[in-house]
MIVOZA-383349 format. One record per atom (N, C-alpha, C): y, z, x. Coordinates in steps of 0.1 Angstrom, whole numbers, plus 5000, padded with zeros to 4 digits. Atoms other than C-alpha are relative to their C-alpha. Example, Ala and Ser with C-alpha at 12.3 -4.5 7.8 and 13.67 -1.06 7.14 Angstrom:
// MIVOZA-383349
498850005009 495550785123 501250005009 498950004991 498950715137 501150084992 
END
This chain:
// MIVOZA-383349
500649894992 509049264822 498950074992 500949925008 506949394793 498649944999 501350065000 504049154798 498950085008 501149944992 500649294809 499849915012 500250074988 500249184845 498650025005 501349994996 496649104854 499849925013 500350064987 495649024890 498650025004 501449984995 492549014911 499750145004 500249864995 493149374922 500150104988 499949915011 493749514887 501049964990 499050035010 496449534861 501150105000 498949905002 499849694853 500749964987 499350035012 501749724821 500850134996 499349895006 504049944800 499250084991 500949915008 502250244785 500550004986 499750005015 502150224747 500449864995 499750145004 503149854747 498949915004 501150094996 500949634768 498850075006 501149924994 498949904785 499750124990 500549915010 497050104758 498750065004 501449954998 493850314758 499049894998 500950115003 492150014743 499949905011 500050094988 493249784771 499350065012 500649934988 492350034798 498550014999 501449995002 488950104783 499349875000 500650135000 488149734778 499949955014 499950054986 489249654814 498950065008 501049944992 487049914830 498649984995 501350045005 484149824807 499549875006 500450134994 484249474821 499750025015 500249964986 484449624856 498650065002 501349935000 481349844849 498949894998 501050105003 479449534836 499749925012 500250094988 479949354869 499650075013 500449934988 479249634893 498550035002 501349964999 475949724908 499850144995 500349875006 474250044896 500650115009 499449894993 475850374906 501250064993 498949935006 478550624898 501349935003 498750054998 482250534896 501050115001 498949904998 485150744909 501249964992 498850025007 488250784888 501150095006 498949924995 491550894904 501349954994 498750045006 495250884895 501150055009 498849954993 498750924909 500650104990 499549895007 501051184894 500749964987 499350045012 502450974865 499650084988 500349925012 502751164832 499049944990 501050075009 500650904814 498649995006 501350014993 497850934840 498950084993 501149935007 495851214822 499549934988 500550075013 495751014789 499249885004 500750124996 494650694807 498750045006 501249954994 492150894827 498950034990 500949965010 490551034796 499449874993 500550125007 490250684780 499149925010 500850074990 488850534812 498750075003 501249934998 486350804818 499049994988 500850015012 485150784782 499449864999 500550145000 484750404785 498949985010 501050014990 482850424817 498750074996 501249935004 480450684803 499349924989 500550085011 480050464772 499249885005 500850114993 478750194796 498850065008 501249944993 476150434809 500350045015 499649974986 478050514841 500350155002 499649864996 478250864857 501449985007 498650014995 481850934866 500350125009 499549894991 483251144895 501550004998 498649995003 486751254884 500750075012 499349944989 488951304915 501450054996 498749965006 492051374893 501149945009 498950054992 495251344914 499649985014 500450034986 494451164947 500749875003 499450124996 496150894967 499149885000 500850125000 494950534967 499150005012 500950004989 493650555003 498950115000 501049895002 491950884995 498849964992 501150055009 489950714967 499149915008 500950094992 488750444992 499150085009 500849924992 487550705016 498950074992 500949925008 485850904988 498849914995 501050095004 483950594977 498949995010 500950014989 482350565011 499250135002 500649874998 481650935014 498950034990 501049965011 479850964980 499049894998 500950115003 478150624980 500149954986 499750055013 479750534947 499949854999 500150155001 479350184933 501449945000 498650045000 483150164930 500950114995 499049905005 486350334918 501149934992 498850045008 489250304894 501150105004 498849924997 492650424906 501049974990 499050025010 495250474879 501350025006 498749994993 498650394894 500749874997 499150125001 501550154890 500849995013 499350004987 502550214927 501550034998 498649975000 506350184929 500749964987 499450045013 506950054893 500750124993 499349905007 509350254870 499150094992 500849915008 508050554849 499349944988 500750055011 507250354818 498649935003 501250084996 504550164837 498950095005 501249954993 501050254847 499149885003 500950114997 498150044860 498750055004 501349974995 494650024873 499749915012 500450074987 493449934908 498550025002 501549994999 489749864914 499549995014 500649994987 487649944944 498549964999 501450024999 484249814954 499250115007 500849894994 481350014969 500350015015 499750004986 482649935004 501350085002 498849924999 485750154997 501349925002 498950094999 488049854997 500549974986 499550075012 490349724970 499349874999 500850125002 488449434954 500649885007 499650134994 488549104973 500349914989 499550095010 490048804955 498849944991 501150065007 486648654945 499450104990 500549905009 485248974930 501050044990 499049965010 488549064914 500249904989 499850115010 488748724897 498850014990 501149995010 485248784882 500350114990 499749895009 486449114868 501049964990 498950055009 489648964854 499449914989 500650095009 487648684838 499150074990 500949925009 485048924824 500850074989 499249935009 487849124808 500649914990 499450105009 489548824793 499049944991 501150055009 486148714779 499450114991 500549895008 485549054763 498750065004 501249964995 482649134785 499950165001 500249864999 481249494782 498550034999 501449975001 477949664785 499850144994 500149885007 478149944760 498550044998 501349954999 475050164761 499650084987 500449925012 472950344733 500350155003 499649864999 473550714726 499350085011 500849924990 470750834749 500249955014 499850044986 472050654780 501550025004 498649984996 475650774780 500150085013 499949944986 476850874815 500650144999 499449874998 477851214827 501349995007 498849994992 481151324842 500150135007 499949874992 481751574870 501349995007 498749994992 484951684888 499750025015 500149984986 485251644925 500950115004 499249884997 486351984938 501149985011 499050024990 488151864969 499949855005 500050144996 488651484970 500749975013 499250044989 491051504999 499350035014 500549954987 488851675026 499449885009 500550114991 486951355038 501149925006 498950084995 490251165041 500750085011 499349924990 491951455060 499249995013 500950004988 488951465084 500149875008 500050134994 489051095090 501349975007 498750034994 492751075097 500250095013 499949914988 492651375122 499349955011 500850054989 489951205142 500749885007 499450114994 492350915150 501250045009 498849964992 495051125168 499650125009 500249884991 495351395195 500750124993 499549895009 495651695172 500750115009 499549894991 496251945201 501449965005 498750054995 499151735215 501150014989 499050005011 500851705181 500350154997 499849865003 500352075174 500950075011 499249944989 501852165208 501549964999 498650055002 505051965199 500750084990 499449925010 505652185169 501249924993 499050095007 507551905150 500450074987 499449965013 509852005122 500149874992 500150135008 509251735095 500350024985 499850005015 510151655059 499149894994 500750105007 507851485035 500549994985 499650025014 509051335002 499049924993 501150075008 506251254978 500549964987 499350045012 508651214949 499150024987 500849965011 506251384925 498849904997 501150095002 503551124931 498750075006 501349944996 499951174945 500050045015 500049984986 500951204982 500150145005 499749874995 502051564984 498850095003 501249914999 498651734980 499449985014 500650024987 497151575011 501050005011 498950014990 500451515028 500450135007 499649874995 501451875032 498850065007 501249944993 497851975041 499849935014 500150074988 497751705068 501050055010 498949964991 501151795083 499850145005 500349864996 500252165083 498950015010 501150004991 496952095100 500449955014 499550054987 498951915127 501150095006 499149904994 501052225133 501549984998 498650035003 504252095118 500750114991 499149915009 507052305102 500449904989 499950105010 507052125069 501050044989 499149995012 509852085043 499449894990 500650095009 508251925012 500949984988 499350045012 510151744984 499149934991 500850075010 508551644952 498550015002 501449984997 505251794961 499150014988 500849995013 504151864925 499849864994 500350135005 502351554912 500149984985 499850005014 503851544877 500749874995 499450135004 505451194878 501550014996 498649995003 508951334873 500949965012 499350064988 510551104899 501450055002 498749964997 513651244915 500949895005 499250124997 514750904926 499149884997 500850125003 513650544920 498850005010 501249984992 510050534933 499849915012 500250084988 510250244957 500850065011 499349934989 511050394991 500949915009 499050084993 514050175000 501150095005 498949934994 517150275019 500950054988 499149965011 519250284987 499450124992 500649895008 516750504968 499850135008 500349884992 516250744997 501350065007 498749964994 519950805005 500150165000 499949865001 519751164992 499050075009 501149944991 516451235011 500549995014 499550014986 518051105043 501050115004 499149894997 520851355040 499350135002 500849874999 518351635035 499250015014 500750004987 516351525066 501050055011 499049964989 519551555088 500450154998 499649865003 520651885071 499050105004 501149914997 517252035076 499650005015 500350014986 517251945113 498549965003 501350054998 513951765109 500049885010 500050114990 512851515136 499649874993 500450125007 511451275110 499850044986 500349995014 511351225073 499049904996 501150095004 508151075058 500249994984 499750025014 508750915024 498949904994 501250075006 505750805003 500449934986 499950055014 505550584972 499050084991 500849915009 503750734941 498550015003 501549994997 500150644951 499750015015 500149964986 500850714988 499249905009 500550094990 499650395004 501149935008 498850054992 503150315017 500850115005 499149894994 505450515040 501249945006 498850034994 509050475049 500450125009 499649904990 510550655079 501550025000 498649964998 513850845083 500150085013 500049934987 514950955118 500850134999 499449875000 516351295128 501550014997 498650005003 519951185123 500249964985 499950045014 519251085087 500149844998 499950155000 519050705095 498749954994 501250075006 516650505073 499549905010 500750094991 514250345096 499349894992 500650095010 512250185068 498549995001 501450025001 508850055061 499449905010 500550104990 508549755084 499850075014 500149934987 509049985114 498850105000 501249915001 506250215101 498849925006 501150074995 503649945107 500249965015 499750044986 505249825140 499750115009 500249884992 505150175154 498550045001 501449975000 501550225144 499349905008 500650104992 500649895159 500250025015 499749964986 502449995191 499050105006 500849904996 500450305193 498549955002 501450054999 497150125186 499849925012 500250094989 497749875213 500150075014 499949924987 498450155239 498750075002 501349924999 494950305233 498949905002 501250094997 491850135248 499149994988 501049995011 489850245217 500449914989 499550085011 492050045193 500849885005 499350124995 493549775216 499149884997 500750125003 492549445202 500849914990 499350085009 493449175177 500550084988 499449945012 495749265148 500249904989 499750095011 496349125114 501150054992 498949965009 499549135093 500149884990 499950115010 500448935062 501249915003 499050104998 502748645059 501450044997 498749945003 505648865046 500450115009 499749894991 505549115074 500849965012 499250024988 508049145103 499249955012 500650044988 507248965135 500050105011 500149904990 507749285154 498650025006 501449974996 504049345154 499449885008 500550124993 503348985165 500550015015 499449994987 505649035195 499450115008 500749894993 504049365204 498649955005 501350054997 500649195203 500149905012 499850094989 501848915225 500250065013 499749934987 503249155251 498750075005 501249934996 499849335251 498949905003 501050114997 497949005255 498950004990 501050005010 496049035222 500449914989 499650105011 495848785193 500650084988 499549955013 497848845161 499849894990 500350105010 496848675129 500850044987 499349975013 498648645095 499149964989 500850035012 496948655061 500949984989 499250005012 498048605026 500450144997 499549875003 500048885011 499050074991 500949935008 497949164996 499050075010 500849934990 495949435014 498549955000 501450055000 492549285003 500049885009 499950114991 493648965021 500150045014 499949954986 494649155052 498650055004 501349944997 491349345051 498949895003 500950114998 489349015047 500249945014 499750074987 491148865077 499750095012 500349904989 490749185098 498550005003 501550004998 486949185092 499649865006 500450134994 486648805099 500449985014 499550024986 488648825131 499750125009 500449884993 487149165142 501350075006 498849944996 490649305143 499850165001 500149864998 491049665155 501250084992 498949945007 494249725135 500749904991 499350095008 496349575108 500950074990 499249945010 498549625078 501049914994 498950075007 501449515056 501350075003 498749954996 505149555063 500750084990 499449915010 505749755032 499650155003 500349874996 504850065052 498550044999 501449985002 501050025049 499149965012 500950034989 499050045082 498550014994 501549995003 495249985079 499350025013 500849964988 493150165105 498549994995 501450015004 489450055101 499250125002 500849884998 488250385114 500150104988 499849925012 489650545083 499549934987 500450085011 489250265058 500949875000 499250125001 490449915049 500950014988 499049985011 493150045026 501350055007 498749964994 496950085034 500050154998 500249864999 497450445043 501250075005 498949924995 500550665045 499750125008 500449884993 498650955059 499649965015 500250054987 497350745088 501449975007 498750034995 500950635093 500750135005 499349884996 502350995094 499450065013 500649944989 499751125118 500249925013 499950094988 499950825142 501449985005 498650004995 503750815143 500250135007 499949874993 503651185152 499350005014 500750014988 501051105178 500749925011 499250084991 503250835193 501150085006 498949924996 506151075194 499650105011 500549894991 504051345211 499649945014 500550064987 502451105237 501149955008 498950064992 505750945247 501150095003 498949904998 508051245244 501349944995 498850065005 510451015226 500250034985 499749985014 512251065193 499749884992 500350115008 511650845163 501149895002 498950104998 515150685168 499849925013 500250074987 514350605205 498949904999 501250105001 510950445196 500449884991 499650115009 512450245167 501049905007 499050084994 515350125188 499549915012 500650074989 513050005216 499149884995 500950115005 511049765193 500849875000 499450135000 511749395193 501149994989 498850005009 515149325177 499949884990 500150105010 514549125145 500650064987 499449965013 516349135111 499249934989 500850065011 514449095079 500850024987 499349995012 515949025045 499049974988 500950015011 514149075012 500849994987 499250025013 515448944978 499049964989 500950045011 513948864944 500849944989 499450055012 514748684912 499150014988 500849985012 513548774878 499949884991 500250135007 512448424867 498649975000 501450055001 509248254857 499649935013 500550074989 507048134884 499549864997 500450135004 506347814865 500749895008 499250104993 509047634885 499850005015 500149994986 507747724919 499649875007 500350134993 506147384927 501349915003 498750084998 509547214922 500950065010 499249934990 511247484942 499549985014 500650024987 508847444971 500349865005 499750134995 509447074972 501449995005 498650004995 513147124974 500250075013 499949934987 512747375002 499449925011 500650084990 510447145021 501049885004 499150114997 513046865018 501250055008 498849944994 515947095028 499750045015 500349954987 514047235058 498849925006 501150094995 511946935070 499650035014 500349984986 512047055106 499150135001 500849884999 510047375097 498549974998 501450015002 506347425099 499750074986 500149965014 505247465062 498550044997 501349955004 502247665048 500150044986 500049965014 501447685011 498850074996 501249935003 498347895013 500450134992 499649895007 500348184998 501549994997 498650045002 503548064982 500449895009 499550094989 505647865007 500550085011 499549944988 506147985042 500549905009 499450094990 508547795064 500350085012 499949934988 508447885100 500649925011 499550064988 510447805131 499750105012 500349904989 510047965166 500750134999 499249885000 512748215160 500350064986 499849955013 512748265122 499049954990 500950055010 510748225090 500650044986 499749975014 511148225052 498849994992 501150005009 508548315026 500550014986 499750005014 508948234989 498750004992 501249995007 506248344965 500150074987 500149925013 505448474930 499450135003 500649874998 504748844930 498750014992 501249975006 501248964922 500050114990 499949885008 502449274905 501250014990 498850005008 505749184888 500349854996 499650145004 507048874869 501349955007 498850044992 509448784897 499649915011 500250084988 509848544926 500650085012 499649934988 510148714960 500449905011 499550074989 512148574989 500150095012 499949914988 511648725024 500249915012 499750084988 513148595056 500350095012 499849924987 513348715092 500649905010 499350084989 515548595121 500550115010 499549914989 517148745152 501450054996 498849945005 520248825132 500050024985 500049985015 520948965097 500649884993 499350115007 523248675090 499149884998 500950115001 520648415097 498950034990 501149975010 517948595077 500650004986 499350005013 520348645048 500249864995 499650145003 521348285049 498749924994 501350065005 517648175044 499750054986 500249955013 517248405014 501049944990 498950055009 520548294999 499749854996 500250145002 519647925003 498849984989 501150005010 516347984984 500450044986 499549945013 518048184957 500949904993 499150105006 520647904952 499249894993 500950115005 517847654946 499350054987 500649955012 516247884920 501050004989 
END
């Protein structure tokens, strides 16, 4: 787990071991060498190693002749919106998402406000591995300035997607758990603007996580109890860079991340302005597919990764999309997974229907999803895929992103992770038993 993980969207590593100031500076120098002219935005989540890496990255970019806009602590989707607002050439977000505290990482954005697509990301990766940099002479060193309010453009964009007056009239009592990541700064501000009575946990972005950062049921057990005890109608739980959102209902029941996207899709399909084709990735629950079918609109699947979802959305002229890890993508705000879009639009759905989160979740198509992983090398994946093909010869097989085996009523995806040295197994069926059986079968073969 200590290896530096380099992908087309950036890198992650353990601070002081594989991720050092030298590595961070060299990586963004390669990024600057490949970008068109223009300033570069730098943001970070709340991790305690963030300020140190920010200093190294800003210095490196300036040494390449780039002017830097320092957004300081800001969520990943906020950085995407800010790129478009300022006309920057690109951005560097310092975050390791849901990884443990020893980790940090770098995520790269292009001038379109999107996480780099696979082709551009591969060029940056190769440039870094080849030692590419464009260091400038002393009289061409770039300047640095601080962005006084990086959150305002994002807040404005999200509010435009919902009926603010209707949400305010409902006077929802809500809880937001930012777990000392980047999400609390804009999250509390957004919910307050929507007229909510807000209980905030982990609002201070200092990286001192109060629970394991990935927003799973096990990790959020204590938060769920607080939601119920506080008599909140919903609990919003973000990951450290706030591009993912898990939901907890008013009884303290973990609704999860898959339902976040499905509920946002349901709302989008009920509105003429956003009713149209949707895109989800190959690991996302089929709930959204079934909602699209009921609405009479196409649903497409892309490879895993928000850049792949965004590519597919643009190519298919989709009006909505996202990933089942709690990351809706609303093109009106940006082609980045967005927990703030999710919070506002779930509240909008509750206000427009008059239903509780529990009622809305329980009315969605009944499917069970199982997710598992194995900490093993991905070198053996081709052999594993062949064994699975032989075992499930009756399934439709797709190897465009790992191996996805699909039947009319269930599917199994096995793929190497882009962000961790593990193999992921995800299965969905109409019962938990059937979904678990598919994951277990794959794990036994591993």
